N, C-alpha and C positions, 0 to 999 in steps of 0.2 A: 940556231936553237930552236927552230920549227923541226930538224932532221932527228936531234937528240928527244922531245917528247916521242917521237913515233918511236921511235924503236925503245920506250921505258913500255910506252903502254901495252904492247903484248904479254910481256912478263908480267906486269900490277895483274890483270886481269884474271890468269888461272890461277893465281898467285891467293887470291879472296876467292874465288870458288871451291878450291883445295881448304881453305878454312872452313867457309861454313860449311863443309861436306864434314868437317871433322868435328865441329861444335855438336855439343849436346846438345839434346830437345829438350826445349821447356817445357817444365814443368806443367803436366795439364791444373787448370785455375779451380780453388775447391767454391762448390756449391753452396752458396752463401746459406747459415744454419737460421731458421725459423726462432727467433726468439719467442718466450711463452708471452702473451699479452697478460701485463699487472690487470688484478683486477679493481673494479673502481672503490673508490676508499669511502667507506660506511660514512652515509650522512649521519653529521651530529645529531643526535636526540635535540630539536625544539624544547627547549625550557617553557612550560604554561606558563602565561604571563600573569604577574604578580596582582591579586585582586586589588582593587581602589579604592573600594567603599563596602560598608555593609551597615544594611537596616534593621535596629533589632525591635522585635517586639516584644516591653520590657512590663513584667506587671510588679515588683516588688516597692519600694518607695521611690520616689523619685529621684532620694538626692543619691541612692544607692545604684538608680539605672546609670548616674551622671557617671559618677565616681568610677561606675564600671567600664562606660561606652568610654571614657577620657583613656583609662589606662590601658585600654588595649588599643584603644590608634597610638597611645604615645608605644609603645612597642612593637607592633605592627606599619606601623605608618599605614595603615587601611583609614581611609576617612569613616566614620562612624558616629552614625548617630541612630534617636530609639526613639519610641511613641510609646508611653505609659499607658496601659489601660489595666482595669480589674482582670483577673480571671475571667468572669464571665464577657464580660466587653471583649478580651481577647480571644474569645471564643467565638462570639459571634460575627468579627471581626474578619476572622479565618472564613467562615461559612460563604462571607458577601464577597469575598475577595478570591475564592478557590481556581475559578478560571483566572485569573489576571492576579498573583499574589504581591502583595505590596511588600512584605514582609521576606528575609530569608530564615531570620533563628528566630524561636519564642525561648526567652530565659525568666524564670519565674513562675510562681504559682503552684497552688494543689497541684500532685500529678491526677487526681481524680478528671482534672480538668484537661489533660494530654491521654488522657484512655478514652475520655470521650470524644478529644479531637482524633483520634488514631480511627474511632468504630467510626467517622465520616470518613474519613479518605482525605484527612488533609494533613500529615504526617508525614513524612519518609524514614526509616531508619535509619544512623548511623553507630555504627559503635566506636568510638572512640578510644585509640591506642590508651589513652590514661585515664579510661573507664575501667580499665585492671585493677584500679586504687579503690574506687569505689564498693562498698559492699551491696552485695548480691541482692538483700531486701531493698537497697535504694537505688533501683535502677528495674528499667525492663529489660528482662531476658533477651531479646530482639531486639535492643537498640532505637528501639520508639524514643524514648523518654530516659534521661540517665537524673539523677538526683544529685543537686548543687546546696541545698541545706536543707536542713527541718527545724520543725518547731510547733511547739505544742498549743494548744486552744487552752484557754483561760479564763477569770472573768477580769475585769478590769476598773476597780471600785475606784471613786470619789469618797475617801473616809470623810474628810467634813460634811458631804453631801446626805452619809449616812448617817453619821452621827445626828443631822439635825431632823433626820426622819427616825431615830433610834431602833436603827436598824444595824444585827451586824454585818458585817462583810459574809458574802456567800459564800458557801462552803459542799455546796450541791444543787444540782438543777433545779428541785423540789425549792431551794429559796428564791430561787427567780419568780414566784408563784406567789409569792408572800404579796397582800391585799397592799400593802403598805407601799410596796415598790411598782402600784398604779401609776403609768406615765414619765416612770424612772428609770427605766430599761433599753438601751441601742444597741441596734444587732445590725447587720447588714443585708440585703436582699440577697437570696440564693440564687436567682436566676442571673445576675451580677457579679459576685463574690466567691470566690473561693472559701474563703473564709468562711462566710456563714454557708454554703454549702457544707461545709466540715461540719458545722457546727449542725446540721439540720443529720447528714449520715450518723454523725455522734448518737443523735436520738436514735437510729433505725438500730442502729446497732446495739444501744443498750438499752434496748425495750424489745430489742427481739421482730421487729418486723415496720414496714411503710407505714402502716393504719395507726400500729398505738405511736409513731412517733408523730403523728400527723394531729392525732388527740393530744397530745400532748405539746405542742405547737401551737393552737388554736388556743391550747387555755395562755400558754407565755404571750401572745399575740393583748391578751389584755392587757398587761404591764407593761406592751413596747409604745414609747416613744413616738419611735422612728426607724423607716428600714431604710439604711443609706444606701448608692451603690457600690463605696468602696469598702473594705471588708474592715479597715484603720481608721474609718474615720469617726464610727462610735467611739472609739478610745479617746479622740481632742474632745467629742461632744462631753464624754467624761471629766476630761482634766480641767475643761472648761466650766466645769458644775452645772453641766444643762442637762443632765441624768447623773443617778447616781450608778450606777455599774452600765458596762460596756462588754460585750462576747465580741472576742478579739483572741488574735492570737499572742502570747504574752510577751515574749520577744519586743511586741511594738509598743505594749502599753509601759515595758522599760523603757526603750528608747522615748517617747512623749514625757516619762517623769524626768528623764535625763539632760531634757531638755529645755523645762521647766517648770512642768506640768504635777510640783511636788506632791501634790494632796492624793496621789492615784498609785496604788496599791493591787498587787499580783495575789488571786485564791485559786488554787483549782478544785473541782467538783468532786467529790467523796467517792462518787461513784464509778468516775472513770473517764476519762477526754479523749477527745479525739486530736489529732496530730498531722502535719503536711510532711510531705517531700517534694520540697519547690523543687520542678524538673528544671530539664534544657531539651528543648530539641531542635529536628531541623525539619523545616515548613517545606510543603511537599510544592517540585516545580521555582523551589525559592529562587529568585532572580541572581541570587548571587551564591553561588551553594561553595564554594571552595571557601569564601571569605566566612561562611557562615560552619564551616566546619574547623575553621581554625578557632571560632570564638568557643566552640564546643568543647575542643581540647583543652582551648585555655583556662575554663569558668571552672576542670575538674581538677585544675591544678590547686594546690597549696597558698603558693603565692596569691593567686586570684580569689580565692573565697577569705583570706584574712584582712581583705581590704572593707565588707560588710560594719566589721567593728568600729572601722575610723569614722564611718558616720553615723556611728549607733544604729545599727541594722546588728542585733546579738542571735543573727540564726544561728544554727550548730551547723556546723560547714560536717560535708558527708565526708572530703578526703580525712584521713586520719593521722597524714602527716600535717594537716591547718592546725594551729594555735586556735584554743577556744576560750573568749572574754571571757572574761571572770563575773559579769553583767549577765552571761548566758543561761535560759533556766535549763538544768541536766534533766533528761529524761528519767534519767534513773530514780529521780524528785517526785516524779509524778504518775498519779494510776492510769493509764493508758486504757482507752479498749482495744479489743481487736478489731481495728481499723482496715477497712476490705479496699482497697482503692480500687483494683477490677470491677467489681460490684457497684463501686461507690462512681465511675465513671460511665458505666453499662448506665446505671438508673438515672444520669442526670439530667437528660431531654426529661424524662416522663416526670421525675419527678419537682422541677421547677416549675412544671407545665401544671403541674398541680397544686403546689405552692400558691400560685396567681389566683386561681380556678378556686380555693377553697380557703386563701387568708389575706393576702392580697398582692396585686399586680406590681411590678417592678417601676422603681422611680428612674423615671428618665434624667 
């Protein structure tokens, strides 16, 4: 067996060499193709966190402030609170907290208060997309404030007290000067109340100047029993029979009558009267700016503006799509003076100071 293996080996080796020589050369290995680097996936935009709370500076009646903040909280889930102050008090509060605002949005009160606040750099513009529905005459063109309701100034008289005095219900500003009404007229103080300031600027407008207005106001002072802090408080005094006539916004008089003060009746001066455009505005450096903008968007809707009549607040809505209560006083039925909100706002500080200097100081 050993000799056999020796004989085979010489033949096998040359044969293998010949086969190897005849075999085709291996194909060259292709260089690896570089794959394009995938672009990093675009980062998903981070959604802004939903506002959690909102604090409203509220000027209308307390029950309307409650109804509005409750409805907003239910619809948005944002915990909403408010502080109710009259227009003049609101302006003073914004001044005092300018460097560290306590509120984010101011809702309600005559527009000249917003003009005065803007002149002191207390507000900042915000043009809500819903402001497009509001008539141009009822909003600031630069978005400083936007109107949410309208109401006319009037006389709110207790007909029983007038009968006892032998006086007809007033239909003229001069009727308030009747000596029989001495101590029988109530009005708020213009330094604290937007209602009262509207009455003062109405005299400026109808009489042709500030000096002429103060001549009238000094005569009226002889018949005024009390100057209140709140603009609507004189109407409650009239409703309780404490005075014969209150100078307030007509919708407040209707509200008090509907709430049980049935001796009250509304009348308007034949010479013309002033009116308010209740506004809404974003407070400068608001601590909750996004929630404040959501509030502004919402209060300009017809749905939100229809809440007022549910609590007997009968101001006219500014949104033309909102339903108007049958109890609302229509401006078309009242003679109005040419009330200039910008001029009224710019002169507010000087006029209220003059009122304190020449007539009486503001109530504390």
